[in-house]
N, C-alpha and C positions, 0 to 999 in steps of 0.2 A: 662799326670800324671801316672805313671805306677800303675794298679790295685795294690791292698793290695793282698799278698797270703794268700789264706784262708785256714787256719790251718787244719789237716786231722780230720775228723769226728771220736771220739774215739770207738773205741772197747769194748762190755762189754762181760765178762766172770765169770763164777765163779772163786773165788781161790780154789785151793791145797793145800798142805800141804808145796810144794816146793817154794809157795807164802810169806811165814809166815814172812821170814827175811824183804823182801821189804816192806810188809804191818807194819811192826812195825816203821821201817824208814821213812816211809812215814807220819804214823800217829804222829809220834816223831816229825817230822820236820815242820808240819801244825801248831802244839799245843803248843810245849814245845824248841823245838831247837832253835838257831841261824838264821835259815832260817824263823822260825815261826816268829820271833821279826819282822821281815818286812811284816808279811801278817795280815790281819786284822781278821783272827781266831785264834790268839794267844792266849793263857791263862796263859801267863808267869806271867800276873800281878796279877792273882789269885792262882795258882800253882807252887811249884817246884817240882821236881823228876819228874817220867816218868808219861806218860799218858795212856800207855798200855805195855803188854809186850807180847814175844812168847809163853807162855803158857795160856794166856788170848784168843789170837787171833786164835790158833790152836784148843781151845774149840770152837771156833764160828763157825769155821768151820767145825769142826769135828761133830757139833750137830745136830741131826734132825730138820728138818723145820727150818731151818737157813741156809742162804746163806751169803756169803760176797762176795759181787760184785765187781768187777775191771773194770775200764775205764782204757785203753791203746791207748796211740796215737804212732804208727810205731814201736811199740813191748815196750814201756817205760809204765810204771805204772804210771799215772798220777792223778789216784782218785780211791777212795774206799767208800763203806758203808758197812754196815752190816744188811740185812733184815730179819726177822723171824717173823714165821707165829704165832699166839696168837688167837688160835680160829677163828673167823671169821674177823679177824683185822690184819693186818702188824704191824712189830714194825722194825723204822727206827733208826738205831745210827752208831756208830765209822765212822763217815763222816769227809773225809780229801779228800783235794784237795792239789797238790804240791802249796808251794807257789809262786813258780815261774813261775806259770800258773794259776793264780787264777784273776779273775776279765773279763774271758774270756770266761764264759758261761759252763764251765765244770762241776762245782757245781750243775747249775740250770737241765742239762740235764742228769747228775746221778741220780739227785732226782726224777724226771719224769720216767726214767728208771727202778727204784726200785718202783716207785707207779704202774707203769704198770704192771711188773715182780708181787707183789703181786697181785693185779687186777684179771690179765689172770692166773697165774700158780696155787694160792690160793685161788682165788677168794672172796679175802678179800675185804669187803664194805667200809674199813676205815685204815689209815696209821696213826699210833700212834708214839709218842717219847717224850723224856724228853729234856730239855734244862736247863742249868745253869742259873737261874733268873736273876741273875745278869750281863750275857751277853745278854742286852738289844738291841744290833745293830743284833746279831743272829737271836732271836725272832723277830724281825721286817724281817729280809730276810726271814724268812719262812712265815710271816702273806703275805707279797708280792706274796707268792707262794702257797697262800690259806689256809695255817694251821692257825687254833683259838686255844687261850687258852681254857683250859677245865674246869679252876678253881681248879683242882686237884694239889698238890704237894707233894713230897716227900723228906725227909732228904737226904743231901749229907753224903756218907758212911764214917765219919771223922774214924780217927785210922786203915784207911787200905790204905797204902802207894802205894800197886799196881796201886791205880785209882790217885796218886798225894799226894802231902804235900800240903794240902792248906794254903794261906797266909792270912785265913781271917776266923773267927769264923762265921759267919752268912751266909753260901752258900746253897744252896738247888734248888733243882729240880722244873720244872713248866712241867705239861703235855700239848702238843699240841697234833692236831688232824685233818683229813684233809679226806673229803666223796671222796671214789673211783670210779667216775661216767663212768659208761660204755661209751665209746667214741661215739659218733654220727655218723652213716655212712653218 
């Protein structure tokens, strides 16, 4: 039996303004598009409309203390996330993996890189995020990676279609956090 081909190791870099169209396309495909319907990250059962837009993504790229981190394999954008410095903490968001490449470890690797970056570059002691409460499988995925629910909640921004058009009236966000420990040498 021939050995299985090993996928290329992703290269990470900070996004620039030139990456905005590809980022919007990736996020939309993972959460809203037809390709997203085949992925476990889809939110199509919760929302219509868009997940993000070029103006929002460009704003994240241009904001101080904010990085949109890209994962590329062989020059192709395969995953992204937004990491922001908030005092002594990092905030993690806008996380997307190409639906055709999910379940291969890219998401976990990108999350670990975002945590490393926040810890090493900003000396963040905690990474925080919000997750839609009704996405139990996503909450569980983060819990398997060391995140815990904090007990804090935040209402969904109803009436702001730039974040999607909710199909339900009971949506809310839960906060999750994880201590960022220094690696033991």
